[in-house]
N, C-alpha and C positions, 0 to 999 in steps of 0.2 A: 494593571489589575492585580490586587494582592489577594492571596489565598491564605487564610490562617491554618496552621498545621492541624489544630484541633478539628476544624471543620472538614478538612480533607480526610482525616482519619475517620471521622464519623460519617462521611459520605454526604456532608452538607455543602456540596459545591454546586454553584449555579453559574452558568456562563450565558451572558447576554439575556438574562432574565427568562430563559426557556426551561420550564420544568417538564419533566416527563409525567404526563397525565396518569400513567398507570401506577405511579408510585405516590407515596405520601409526600407532603411538602418538605419533609426532612431528607428525602432521598431524591436528589435531583439528577437530571441527565446532564452529561457534559455538553452534548450538542446534538442537534438534528441535522439532517442532510444539507438543507439549504445553508445553514450556518457554516458547516464544514466546507462547502463549496466556496462560500464567501471568503473564508480564511485562505484557501488555496489561491483564489483570485488575487489576493494581496501579494502573494509570493510570485505569481506568474501573470503579471498584468498585460504582457504582450501576447498571451495566448488564451486558450479556452480550457481551463482545468476542470470543468464541471464533470466530464465523464470519468476522468482519472480519480477525482475526489470521491465520486460515487463508488468506484471499485474499492478504494481504500476504506471508505466508510463501512462497507459491507464486511470487511475483514476485522475492523475494530469492533463492530457491533456483534460480539460473540453470541449473545442470546437472541439475536435477530428480532428485537422488539422495536426497531426503527429509531433508537436513540443510543448514544454512546455514554454509558455511565462512567463515572470517574474511575472506578476500578478497572473497567475495560480499557479506558484510555491509558492508564498507568501501565497495565500489562503490555499493551502493544508498544508503548513508548519504551518500556524496559527492553523488550526484545529488539526493536529496531535501533536503539541507541547503545545498548550495553550487552546484547546477546552475543554468543559466539557465532562463528560463521554458519555452522549447521542450523542453529536456531533461526538466524536471519533468512537462510535459504528456505527453510520450512515455511516461515511466514510469507516469503515471496511466492512460494509455490501455491499457498492458499489464495494469494491475491490473483494469480494467473488462472487457477482452477475455478473458473466462474460458476460452474454447476456443481462443484464439490463432489465430483465422482471419482477423485483420486488420479485423474489424468489431465494433462494440459493438451488440448487440441490446437491445431494450427489456427482455427477461427478464434478460440479463446485468447491465444497469444496475440493474434492480430488486433483483437479488441483492445487489449491492454496497451500494446505498443502504439497503436493508432491514437489512443487517448493521450499517451505521453508526447507524441509528436504534435498533437493539437495543443497540448498544455504549454510546451516550450515555444511554440510558434516559430517565428523566424529568428529567434535570438541565438539559436545554435546552428552552426554550419556543419553539416554532416558530409562525410566522404561520399563520392558518387555511388559506391557499392552499398551504401546504407541510407540513401537520401529519401527513401520512402519506407513506410511501415512494412510493406510487403517484402521489400528487399531485405530488411533487417530480420524479419521472421523467417524468411527462407534461409538466411545464413545461420540463424540460431538452430533451426531444425536440422540443417545439414550437419552441424557440429554435435548436437545433443541426441538426436533420435537414432541411437545406435542400431536398433532392430528394424528401422524403417517402417514402423506401423502407423505413422502419422499422428502419434500421440506420445507425450512424455510422461514417464512415471516420476515419482519423487526422486528416486535414485538416479535416473538419467538426467533430471534437471540439476540435481546437486553436483554430479560428476561434471557435467558440461559447464555449469556456472563456475566451478572451481578451476576449470581449465581456461577460462576466459578472464584475463586480468582486468578488463574494463568492468565486468560484473562484480568481481571481488572488490575492486576499488569503490564502486558505487555503493556496495553494501557496507563498506568500512568508513564511509564519510562521517558518520556521527558517533563513532566509537569514542567512549570516554566523555561524552558530552555532559553527563551528569556527575562526573567524578569530582 
């Protein structure tokens, strides 16, 4: 699919023929949830990415209108592919903070981690100490929850993530992709 620069700048981008009904024909949505899930399924055919795609969709959809407009998509893509580590960690925190209350609870993290395990299916072999979402979340909370209050603040999340090389590596996978 080709996108003309002039159309992208003017916001005249349409994906799979789905327009946002709340906008004029010249302001189109990048995608709705079902399409977003379908795209994720193409990348993870061995698993079920629908839950994880839903969580990511909610973070991309900044104005919470049920559609990802082109400018929302570009902003999220910019942060996830070219942002510095702190920007990526803040974005990831928003992904895990499902109720947007400024904290990540064990249940919220379990929802996200569980959706990741469902998404990758059996394609990834995990060490015994992390072979279930519950074990992974327990390990993360032991490492990050410094005051043992069963919730992570943004600062605890950032500190803990920076101390875990696997998290830093995962956040750096797409650095420079648009360079």
